[in-house]
N, C-alpha and C positions, 0 to 999 in steps of 0.2 A: 889749690891745684892749678897749674899753669894753663891747662885747657879751658878751665872755667873762666880765667881772667881774659883769655882771648875771645871766648864766646861773649862775655860781658861787653868787651870792646865792640864786637859786631852788633850787639843789641843797642849799645849807646849810639852807634852810627845810625841805625834804623830809627832810633828815637828822635833824631834831629829833624826828621821829615814828617810833615803832616799827611802828605799824599805819597802812598807807596804803590809800586806796580802791582797789578793783580797776578802777573806771571813773570818770573825771572828765568831766562833761558840761558843755558851754558853749553859751550862747546866742551869737548873732553880733552883732546890732545893739545898740550901746551897752553891749556886754559885752566882745567881742574888738576891735571897731572902733568909732570915734566917729561913726557915721552910720547911717541906714536905707538898706538896699540899694535899695529902690524909688525913692529920691531920687537915685540915681547912675546913671551909664552904664557899660556893660561896657568901654568904651574907656578909662576912667580907671584910674589906678594907685592902689589903695587903700593905706591905712596902718592899722596896729594901734595900740592903746594901748601906752604905753612898755614895760610889763613883760610883756605877753602872750606875745610870741614866746619870751622866755627861760623863762617858766613852761611853755609847751608843750614846748620842747626838754628841759627838766629832767625833766618827766613821762615823755617818750619815753625818755630815757636811763635812767630808773629802771624802765622796763618797765611803767608804769601806762598802761592803755588810755584812749583819749579818744574822745568822741563829740560830735556837734552836735545840739541841739534848737532849731530856729528856726521861728518862725511867719511868716517872710518870704513875701510873695506873689510874690517874684521869685527863685525858686530858681536860674534861669540866671545871674543877676547874682551871687548869693552864691557859686555854684560857680566862676564865672570869677574872682572875687576870691580865693577860697581857692587856686586854681591860681596866680594871679599872685603871691601871697604865699609860695608854695612850701610850704604847710602841708596841702593837701588830703589827702595820703596818710597823714597822722598820725592820722586819725580812722577808727575801726573801724565807725562808723555815722554817717550824715549824714541826719538827719530834718529836712528843710527843706520845710515846706509850711504854707499858711495854714490856720488852725484856730480854732474857738471854744472849744476844750477846755482852754485854759490849760496846754498842753503835756502833759497826761496821755496823750493819744494818742501823742505823740512818744515818751514814756518807755515805753509798752507796746511799741511797735515796737522801740525800742532794746533792751529787756529780751529780747524774742523773738530778736533777732539775736545778742546777745552771751551770753545765758543767765546774765548776772550779776544776782544779786538786788538789789532796790532798796536794801536796807540796806547794800550794799557800794559804793554810788555817792555821788558828791559833785557838786553842781550849782551853777553860777553863772549868774545872770540879773539883769537890771536892772528887772524888773517884779514888784512885790510879789504880784500875783494869781497869777503863775506859781510864785513861791516858795511861797506858801501851798498851792496845789493839789498841787504835786509833793512838798512836805513830808508831806502827808497820805498819800502812797504809801509813806513810809518812807525817802525820799531825804534826806540831809543837804543843805540848800539855803541858799545865801548870796546875799543881795541886794547888788548892787554899785551904786555911785553913778557913778563915772567909770572904768568898765572894771575888769578883774581886775588889781588891784595886788598887790604883795607882801603888803601888810596884809590884803587880802581873802583871798589864798591861804593865809596863815598862819591866819587865822580859820577858814577852811573846814576845813583839816586838823585844827585844834584841836577844832572841834565834831564832826568825823567821828570822831576818836579817842576822844571822850567818849561816843559812841553816840548813837542817834537820840533827839531830844527834840521835844516838840510845838512848841517855839518856836525851831526852827533857821532863823529868818528875820530875824535881826538885820542891820541895815544895816552894811556894812563900815566899819571904822575907818580913819583916816588911817594912812599908812605910818609 
């Protein structure tokens, strides 16, 4: 089955690294799915970027915790879509709220809930301002262009394994 092949590829990527993050945090809009929640209706069936579900399943199978940090003004739509996609229960924290803080507030709440230090987290987002702000907190942060691809996933794990650097905000490379 095709989905199993992609999940295996995600597992192989994880297997390349001896040190994994304790928590991987994802933005939603244009990171896990190719749209803004506020432009959609709860009645619609959402779809994710091609590699995202396989990456989420691989992280779950490896026992890596996951969380959401989204500045969406429509939490209800985001939660409905997470339910419809069957992934809502995968996340130990879901910080979905409108904010001017470039996600620093989201990460403070996630850290309080999980007790996981910022330097043990990996973050994927499509907005550079969020990447820069969260990187300053000590989180390895990866800017994605067209969702979290296997290439972005590998890059994130590579940068995480090398330890925090002030420039952990490079744009993802093609698969």
